[in-house]
N, C-alpha and C positions, 0 to 999 in steps of 0.2 A: 590222352595226352594232348590231342588237338583242342579238346574242350578246355583244358587248363591254360593252354596258350591263349586261347580266345578270351578267356576270363581275365587273364593277366593284361592283355592288350587293351581290353575294355576298361579295366581299372586305371591303367596309365592314362588312357584317353580322357576318361571322366575326371581324373585327378588334375590333369593339365588344364582342362577347360574350367574346372572348378577354381583352381588357383588364379587363373586369368580373370574370371568373373569377380572373384573376391578382391583382387588387386584393383580392378576397374571400379568396384564399389567404393573402396577406400579412397582412391584418387578423386572420384567424382562426388562423393557424398561426405565421407568422414573428413577429408583434408580440404574440403572446399573453403572453409573459413580461413584455414592457414594460408592457402594460395591466394585467396582474395586479399588478405592483409599484405602478403608479399607483393602482389601486383599493385595494390594501393600505395605501398611504400615506394615502389619504383616509379609511380606516377606523381608522388608528392615530394615536397622539399620543406624541411623545417629550418627556419632561420631564427637564431636567438637575437633578442632585442636587448642590448646592454644599456642600462640607464646611465645618464651622466653622473659622474661622481658628485656627491653632495657637497654643498658649501659648508665652511666652518665660519661661525660668527662669534663675536664677543657677546657679553651679557646685554648690550644695547643694540644688538643686531648689526653691528659694524662688521663688514666682511674681512676675514683674516685669510681665508683660502677659498678660491673659486676656480672657474675654468674659462679659458679664452678660446675663441674660434681660430683654428689653424687649418691647414690642408695637408692631405696626403696624396701621393700619386700611386695608383694601383694598376696592376695588370691581371688579365684572366689567368686562371691556373691551366696547366696542361698545354702550354705553348710549345711548338716545335722549336728546336734549337736555333734554326735560322731566323725564324720570326721573332724569337725572344731577343736575340742579339741585335736585330734591327731596331726593336722598340727600346732596348736598353741604350743604344747609341743615341736615339732621339732624346730620351729623357736626360741623358748625361750632358747634352748640349744646352738644355734648359737649366740644368743644375750642375755646373762644372765643379762645385765643391765636393760632389760625390763621384768617386772613381767608378769605372765600369765593373771592377772586381767587387766593390762593395754592393752595387746595385744587383749584380748577379747573385751574390751570396744571400742578400736579403730575399730574393725571389726563390732560390733553390731551397732555403731553409723551410719554406712553407708549402712548396709545391709537392703534390703527391696525387696518386690515382683517386684517393678518397676525398680530396679537397676540391670542392666545386665552387668555392668562394673566391672573390677577388683577393689578390695578394698585394700587400703594401710594400713598395720598394723604396719610397721616400716618405718620411713622416715629419710632422711638426714644422711645416713651412708657414711662416707668419702670413697673415692676411695681406699685409701691405706688399710683401715680396711676391705673393702669388697673383695679386690683382692684374699686373701688366702682362703676365704670362698665361693666364687662365684660358682666354679665348683661343690663343694659338695652340695651346697644349691639347685641348679637347677636340680640336679639329682632326687630330690624328686618330684614326679608327683603332679601337682596342686599348687606348690609354685613357685612364679615368682619373680626374682630379676631384676628390671628395672631401667634404668638411670633416674635421675631427675636433675633439675636445682636448685641450692641453691644460694641465694643472698650472695655476697661476697664483702667486702670493703677492698681493698688491702692496704690501708693506715691506717687501724684501726680507730683511733680517729680523723684524720685530717678532719677539716671542718664538724665535727659531727652535729653541730646545723644547718648547711645549708643542708646537705644531708638528715638527718633523717634516719629512718630505716623502714623495712617492717615487717609485722606480719600476722597472720591468720585473714581472713576477719570475722568481727563480724556480727551479725544479722542486725545491722544498716548499715554496709557497703553493705550488700547484698540488702537492701532496697534502698539505695542511687543509686546503679548502678547494674543492673541485670547481667552485664558481669563479675562482681566480683565473681560470682558463679563458673566460669570456672577455673580461676587460683587459687582461694581461698586465694591468697596472695595479700595484698594491702599495700600501703604506709601508715604509721601511723603518721609520723612527717616529717618536712622539705620538700624539693622538691620532695622526694619520695611520699609524700601525695599530694602536690600541683599539681604535674604533673602525678598523678597516671594513669589517662586514657591514656595519651600519652605513658607512659612507658609500660603499659600492652599490647598495640597494639590491633589490630582488630582480633577477633577470626575467624578462618576458620572452615571448616567442611568436612567430607567425608561420602558419602552415599554408603552403601554396601548391596548387596543382601545376605540374610541369609536363612538357612533352619530352620526347626522346633526346632532344638537344639541350635539355635542362632549361628551356625557356619557360618563363612564368606565364600561365594561362589564366589562373583565377586564385583569389585568396579565399581559403576555406575557414581559417580560424585565426584570431588575433588575441593574444593575452599581453596587454601592455606592461612594460617594466614599472616597478614601483618608483615613486618620486618623493616619498616621505623618508629621505635619507640625508637630511641636513643635521649638522651637529652644532649646538649652541654651547659655548664655553662660559664659565663664570668670570673669565678675565675681563677687565675693563681696559680697552685700548688706550684711553686717555691716561690712566695710571701707568700702563706699561710704557708709554712714551716718556712719562716723567721719570720712570726708572732708568730708561736708556740715557736720559740727560745726566742723571746722578752718577751713572757708571761710565761716563765718557773718560777714556784713558785709564780705566780701572779694570781689574780682573776680580771675579767673585760671583756673588749671588745675592738677590734680594727677593723676598717673599712677603706677600700680604694675604692673610687668611681671615675669613669670617670664623671666629673661634666657636661660634654657636652651632655652625653646621658644616664647617670644613671647606666651604667654597673658596677657591684661590682667586683673588682679584688681580694679583701680580705674581709672576714667576719669571724672573730674569736670570739668565746665566750669561756671564760675560768673559771673553768676547763672544759675540754672536757671528753668524755667517748667513750669506744670502741663499735662501731656500730655492730661489729660481735657478740657481746654478746647477741644481741636481735634476731638474725636470728634463726628461729626455736624455739623461746621461751627462754627467759632468765631464768637462774636458780634462785631459791629462795634466795640462799646465795648472789649471785651477785646483785640481785634486792634490797635486804635488805641493802647491803653495800652502794649502791647508795642513798637509802632513808635516811640512817643514816648520810651521809656525810654532815657536817655543811656548806660546801661550795656549796652544791647543784649543782653538775655537769650537771644535766638534764635541768637546767634553761638556756634558750636562752637569754643571757644578752643584746644582741643588738636589739632584737625585742620584747621580752616578759618580760622585766624588766624596772622599772621606777626609775629614780634618780633625785634629785634636780640638775638642770643643772649648778647652780653656775654662775660664771662670764662669761662663754662662751656666755651667752645671751646678754651681754652688748652692742654688736653691734646692735642687734634688738631693744633693749630698747632705745639706742641712736638715732636710726632712728625714733622712735616714738616721741622722744623729738623734733627733728628737724622739723618734720611734724606738730606737734600740739602745740608747744610753740614758742614764738617769739625769737628764738635763731638760731645761726649758729654753725658750727663745730669749729669756732674760738672764740665763746663767752667764756670768761674766768671768773671764779668765785673762791672765796676762798674755799679751801677744808681742813678744820681743822681736828683734830683727831676724832671728833664726832659731831653730832648734837643732840639736845635734843627736843623731841616731847612729850609734857605732862610730865610724870614722867619717861620716858624711854629714855635712851641714845642709839643712833644708831652709833656704832663705826666703824671706818675704820679698815681694816686689818693691816694697818701700824700705830702703836701707836703714832708716832710723826706727823701724817698727811702728806699731799702732797703739802702744800702751795697753789698756784693758779693752776687751771686746766682748760683746754678746752677739747673738746671731744677726740682729738687725744691723749692727755696725759691720759685721763680717761680710754681709751682702752689700751694704752701702759703699764700703771702702775696699771691698774685695780683699779681705785680710787673709792671706795665705796661711799664716801661722795658726790661726784659729782652726782651720781645716786640717792642718798637720797634726795639731795636738789631739783633737778628737779622732783623727784618723788612726792614731796609735791605740785607741781604745775599742775600735769597732773591727769586726772581722770583715774580710773582703766579701765573704759569702752574703752577709747581711747588707752590705753596701751595694753590691752589684744587683741584689734582688730588688732593692728600691729603685735603682737606676733603670732597670728593665720595666718596672711597674710604671714609671713616668714616661716611658716611650723610647728609651735607648736600647740598642742591640736587637731591634726587630724592625721589619718594614712598616712604614706608615700606612701602606695600602693605597698610595696614590695611583691614579689611573694612567700610568705611563709604563712602558716596558722596562724590565731589568733594573728595578730599583735596588740600590745597595742596602745591606743590612747594618753595616757598622760593627764595632767591637766594644763590648763591655767586658774587660778582662777580669779573670779570676784565676784561682789556683789551677783548676782543671784546664782552662784555656792555655795557661802558660806551660803546663806540663805537656800538653799535646803539641803546642806550637814550638817550644824550645827545649822540651825535655828537662825543664828546670823547675824547682820548687818556688812557690810564691814567697816573697819576703815582705817585711813590714814597709820597707821603702817603696815597694810597688803600690801598696795601699795609699801611701801619702801622695804620690804623684797622680794616682787615679782620682783622689779626692779633690784635686784642683784641675781636673780635666786634661791632664797631660799623659805622657808615656804612651802606652798601647791603646788607650781609650780613643776611639775614633767614631765620628758621627757625621751624618749628612745635615745640611741646613734644613731640610724638610723635617728631620727628627727634632731639631732644636725648635723649630716653629710649632710643631704639634705639642711638644713639652711646654712651651710658653703658653699656648692656649689652654692646656690642662691646669696650669697654675692659676690662670685668669678665671676659668669657669668651673673647674672641678671635674670636667669631662674631657676625654681624649678624643678629639675629632679626627676623622680620616680626611686628609687633604685631598681634594679632587677638582677636576676641571669641567666635567660634564654637568651642566647646570640642572638637568632633570634627574641626576643621580641622587637617590635618597640613601646616603650612607649612615649607618647607625653610629651613634655616639657611644664610645666605650666608657665604662665606669670602673677603672682599675684600682681606685684607692679605697682603703678601708675607712671606717668612721673616724678613727684617730687622725689619720693622715689628712682627711678633709677638714677637720677642725684646725689643723695647723697651717692650712693654705693661706689664711689671712696674715699670719706672721711673715710668710714669704712675700706676699703682695706688698705689705708695708715696707719690707726691706727693699724691694724693687722700686717702690714709690720714692724712697729716700735717695736712691741712686741718681734719679733725675731731678729731685726737688729739694734735697738737703744740701747746704753749702759745701759739705765735705764729700758729697756723692761723686763717684768717678765720672759721671756724665752730666753733672750739674751745669758746668760752664758751657758745654757744647750743645746743650738742649734748650738754651734760652730762646725765646721767640716762638715757642709752640703755642698753637691756638687751642689745644686740648691738653688735659692733664695726662702726662705720660708716666708709666711705670716701666722701668727697663733694667737691664743688666748688661754690663760690658764684659768683654773677654779678650785676653791677649794670649794667643797660643803659639808657643815657641816652636820653631821648626828645626833649630840646631841647639844642641846641648851646650849649656854654659859651664865652663870648667869650674871645679870646686874652689880653686884659689882666687877666683875673680870676685872682688867685692864691689868695685866700681864698674858697673857694666857699661859697655859701649852704647851710646845712644842709637836707637833703631835707625834713625835717618842716616847715620854714618856707616851702617852696615851695607854690604853688597845686597842688591835687591832681593835675591832668592834666599838670603839668610835672615831677612827681616821676618818678624812674627806675623801670623795671620791675625786680623782684627775682626772681632765679633761685636754686635750689639743686637739684643733681642728685647722686645717690648710688647706690652698690651695697652690698649687704650679704648675709651677713656678710663682712667683709674676708677672713677666713681661707679661706673657701670660697664665693666669690660665687654667689649664687642669684637674688636679686631686684634690680631697678633701680627707683628712685623719682625722679621729676622733679616739681618744684613751681615754678610761676610765679605770682607775685602782681603784678597790674598796679599800677603806681605804688606798689609796696611799699617803696620807698626804697633798700633794699640787701639783697643775698642773705644776708649774715651774720645778718639778722633772722629768717630762715626756719628756722634750725636747730631751733627748738622744734616747728614743724610736722612736720619730718622725724622727730624723736625720737618724737613721739606716734604717727605712722603706723607707724614701725618697731616700736615697742613693741606696737602693736595686732597686727601680724603675729606677733610673738613670743607674745603672749597667746593667740592663736587657733591656735597650734601649727604655724605655717608655718616657723618657724626652730628648732624643737626637734630 
């Protein structure tokens, strides 16, 4: 029995010391690397180096968005309450526009046991405002005035809907891209948002050896941030300024595109707004003023607004007739003042009618009854198919956020939208670009470029972006493009063309199409319509003109929309001024 107890005690003794030796071995040998790394981490600090946000320039390297030097006021993290209040009071005396509550809130939002960095309590102080205060401010121990970068748009409102603006990263922004946490500033709209990752650049870092008080002793490693983060756009600032002049006191959009590659030289949406108002947070008064403006300056009218395209679609509709009906561009039919379908009269815009018309004349003089008559013979499925092929009812692919799709209506669409069957009258109004047919100016622009070149370009702003040209037309459709081009040529150059008189003085040969899109329905019993200029402003029709140039060798497409502009024939002067500016700047030589 004694022997058993002795053995048991010996076993426990040996086991205890065995476990102790094993644990000592694990701590001293096996976990050495782990504890070395832990110790090293406690002795080092990693500081992320955030690159300055990249500049945005036009095609000629003119600056459209850059950064300016401003200052921020910082405090160390982990301050005791008494010391914090003392420093907040000092800062508030220098910057009385900031309340103590605001300064405290700014500090407490960032303060934590894990934050060893300085905390910004005042930001974006202009250099001129900081200059007389700087030496006094930094004499106070524990208060730091450090330089910052602030986004700056030197042209204020120029191309505001293209550039967009930046703002403080939201929680969603931080979830979408973890690198947003370093700059805390992200693009909110426009190319600032679309190319945010490029403009932010790649974050670098610096690893330093520190002591127990977190004081830097030595720099161990430095990886600098990337600087190749600038964005060059295809816009031409000189042309964009010309567009601003043309749209003074007007609402709408103007676009100029290289139809051969999709580069956008001009993209104006009017009215515009001052981008600098948004940097650092827009004031409540300015925001409310923008919200209350009945002309909605924040709306991007060329990409995020939908309009009935009116008669500018008649080339696409005519192409569908040629492909699906037994007619040619020379087929001539009577085009009286109206046709009657059921109990409804579908009137031409010209109350005396146009006599006899073929496709050339129907485009040249915008003969509604020509499109009504052949609209009776074609199915909406075949018509809508062609309209989608030429670029309507789908995104153009422009490099901006949230582009609108538009509507090419058909039987299925109406059934889903209104739970109603399609009627022949719906086809007739669709054939002249009215009713439920809606498009963006960008879609009209791309479609115009397709007619001019035979290829559907993707409109884009990034000048290094190689966007493929789409080839949506079949061989028959391509053969018929010349007939559409001739019709558009006659709009501007035949004495009966709807834009003939308004496009005199052009330095290049234009081919164009006008459009007048009604925004209010005209009652059936009205024969003599009220003149557009006599209507209330918001009841007047939208005016379109879309063109390619030069006619002999198409290179550029121009689309202009003026909201409530009364009629497309009135826009010829705007088209001429923009085309002449292209000529003067050497684009057409």
